[in-house]
C-alpha positions, 0 to 999 in steps of 0.5 A: 335880881333874887339870888335863887332866881339868878342861880336857877337861870344860870343853871338852866342856861348851863344845862341847855348848853351842856345838852347841846354839847351832848347831842353833838359829842358824847361825853360821860355825865351828859345825862346830868344836863337834863337834871340841871335844867329841871333844877334850874327851872324849879329854882326860878319857880320858887324864887318869890316871883321877882324874876318875872315881876310877881314880887314888889 
């Protein structure tokens, strides 16, 4: 797996978990979880397509 795609996938997963935790319990900085998900998706998208089979 491409390193950038792995980081993007991990960041998206952590952001999603943080969002769910923010819905259940209010904590400072919970708005940054949306940013983490967006950055994670962007990193997956620019990672040469190896995560979804676009690269060789």
